[in-house]
N, C-alpha and C positions, 0 to 999 in steps of 0.2 A: 778275521773281523765277521762279526755277528750282525746280520742285519735282517730286520723283522719289517716287512713292507704293508703290514694290515692290524690296526689298533683302533680301537673306540674309546671315547671318554663318554661323562656324561653331559657333554653337549648333544649328542643323539642318545644310543641306547647302552652305553657303556654305565658304570657305576662309579667311577674314579674321576675326580676333575682331572683336566689336562695336564696341571702342575705335577698332578702326583703320578700321571701315568707316565711322563719321561723321567722322573725320580725313579720309579719302580723299574723301569727300563734299564735305566744304567745301573742300578743296584743287580738285576739280573745278568749284567755282562752284554748288553745289547749295545752295539757301537753306533748303527743307524737305526732309525725309527721313522716310520711313517704314520702319522696321524689320519686316518682315514674315517672320519665321522661319517653318517647318512647325510646326503644331501645337503652338507653343511660345511663351512670352512671355519666355524663360530669359534673354534678351539684352537687355530693356528695361532694367535698373538699370546694367549695365556702360558700355551706350552712352550714357545720362543722365549718368553721372558723368565720361565722356569728352567731352562735349559740347562742341565747340568755339564760341566766340563766333559769331555770325552765322549759326548753323544753329540751325532748329527741329525736334526730333525728333517725328515722330507714331508713338505706339507700336501696333503692328500685329500682325498673324498672318496665315498664309496657312492656311485650315482644308482638311484632305481630305475631300471631299465623293464622293458615288459618284451617278450621274445614269443609271438604266435599264443598271446594270451596267458603266457606264464612270467613268473617273476625271475628277473635275471639281473644280478649285481655285476655293475662295473668300476673298478678301481681306476681314479683319475690320479696323477701326480704332477707336479711342478708345474702348473698352469696359474695364468693370472685370471683370480677370480672376479677382478674388475671388467673383464671382457664383455661386453654388453648383452649379447645374445645368451651367451651362457648364464650371465647373472640374472637374467630374466627367468630362464627356464628353471634355475635352481629355486628363486622365489617362488614360482608357481607350483613346483613339486613340495615345498614346504607348507605353502598354504592350503593344499591338498590334502597334505598328511592330517591336518587340525580336522579338515572337514569328515575324513574318512573314519579318524580314531573317533570322534563324536558320533557318528553314525553306528560305529561298532558298539560304543557302550550303551546306545539306545537299544541295539537288537540284543544286547545280553541283559539288561533290564528287562525286555519283553520275555527273556528266557527264563526268570527268576533269578538271574545273578545280581547280588547286590553291590555292583561296582558304579561308582559315582565318576562324573567327569573331573570334578575337583580333585578326587584320589589320583586320578591318572595325571591329570595336568602336573600334580605336585610330585610326581616321579618323573616326570619327564622335565626336568631342571633347565634344560637346553631348549632350543627353537625347533627339533626335527622329532616331534612325537610319534611313535610307532607301536608296532605290535607287543615289542618285549615289554613296554610300559602297561600295556593293557593285562598283560600276562601275570606281572608283577602284583596288579592291583586286583586281579582273580585270587592269586594266592593269599594276600593279604585280607579277602572278603570271605577266604575259605570257600571257595566254588571249586578249587582244585588244590592238590597237594604240591604241585612243583609246577614251574612255569612251562616246561616241556608239556604237560598234560592239557595246557590251555591250547598248543598247537596241535589240534587233532579236529577231525569233521563235525566233532559234535560243538566246538567252540570256534576258533578263529584261524584255523588253518585255511591255505588256500581253497574256496568252495563251502568252508564250514558254515554252520548255522549262523554264525553272527559275524560271519567276514563280508568286507566291503571292499570294493576296487577302488583304485585312487590313480591319479593321472602319474604316468611314469613314460620316459623316452624310449622312444627305439633304439636299441642297443648301437647299430649302426650311426645313428643320428648324435648318440652320446660321444661315441670315438670322433667324430667330425667337430662337434663342439669344443671338445677338449683341445684337440690338435689346433683348432684356429685360435685357441685360447694360449698357445707354445707348450702345452703337457702331452703326457702320453698314456695309453690306456692298458690295463691288464683285466683280463677276464678274471673275475672272482670265483674263486671254488665251484668249477663246473662239474665235479663229480662229488658233489657234498649229499649222499643219498639219504642220509637220516634227515635230512631237512628239504628234500623233494627238489634240491638244485642241480640235477643232472641234465647235461645237455651233450648231445651227440658231437661226434667229429665234425660232422658237416656244419654245424653251427659255428663252431671255431673256425674252419675254413672260410666261411664268409665273412666273419669279422675280421680275419686276418686279411683279407682281399679289400675291406674297408678300411684298413689302418691300425689295427690291433697292433700293439707292440709286445705283448705279453701274455702269460697264460698262468694263473697261481695253480701250481703242481704240488708242492708240499705246504698240506693244509691238515690240521687236526681231524678234520672230518674225511679225509680222502683215504681209503684203503690203499694197501702196497701195489696190488694190480692196477688200479686206476692211476696212482702215480705214474707208474712204467709207462702207461699207455699214454700220459697226457707230456710226460717227458719227451716221448718218441716223436709224438704230434708236433710240439712246440718246435723241436730240431728240424723237423721236416719242412715246417712252415718259416722257419727263421725267425721264430718268436722267443723273446726271453722266457725263462722257466724261473719262477719265483716261488719263494717260501715264505709263510707268514703265520703268526700266531693267531691271528683274528681274535686277539685278546678284547673281551668287555669287561674287564674287572672281576668282581665276585663270581658273577653266575658261569663265567669258563674257568674258574679257578686261578685269576691271576697268571695267567700262561705266558707272558710277554717273553719273545725269546725262545718259545717251544720249537717254532719252526723258523728257518732262517733261508735266506737268499744268497747264492753264490755271489761273490764280489764282481765277476765279470757281467754276471747279469744286471745287476744293480748299475754297474756303469755304462751297460747300454743304454738302459731307461734314460739314467740322468742326462747322456751325452746326447740324447734325441729330444730334450727338453729345451725350451728357449724362456718359460715363463718365469714363475716365481722361482729362484733357487733355493737349493737347502739351506738350513738354518744352522748356523755353528756359533760358538762362542767366539768373539772378537776379544781379543787379549792385547791391550797397548800398556806400555809402562805408566803412562799420565793419567789413566782413569781406568774405573772398575771394571771388571769383565762384563759384558753384557751380551743378548743374543741378537744378530742381525739377519 
């Protein structure tokens, strides 16, 4: 069984619609896929409606958090998005994403970059506008050759000339909110050195004490030594060790299924959740197949 627990659609910063994401996942041989758009569950229904036979959809999210002034991402799975406190926090995060993105566009214009808010908004077809949309707009404007070049101190990297802070959750609070909504949390790519998401063992230990359920170990941005270290750490803390593609569509090479989670780790996460269940195709002789 091939299980990919981290993917994105164009509801946040991916480039494929949710329906295409699930179709591509199944075509790539994925059996279980989590859709984890940034700070939104807006793609869940479209993905479920297009769910191909043989694919289980795990409703998820990638939450924006901040650890000691640094960006940290938390994957939440199988929670009830209607839980009032969590829903209010997600709305606040999304609203602040817009304010922050507008501020960054203004700063880029002051630096002489011909990026407009309308261009960024057109690229962000969903409700979770972010830095990847700004980076793509910078490429289109000819300011940089690739989106990666935008994520430097010269431009929109954390602390960069055009960077702006935004509201984000404390990671321990994020875990508490997701658990209160019946879900489970996994720390996303904690050794993604290329992107600057590098957190020491002590952070993982503190989050485990706060109720963290797993750690993303096998990720395209994790080196072999880091994977081995994280796998041992997860085992020592009783956490599920997951594997995921973190696919964003075209920018990441449509790599759904490139990294996978062991079935026992997935089952441990799913059995601990009491919120929104995985979506599967419901087949009955008296009606067409549909997602539920």
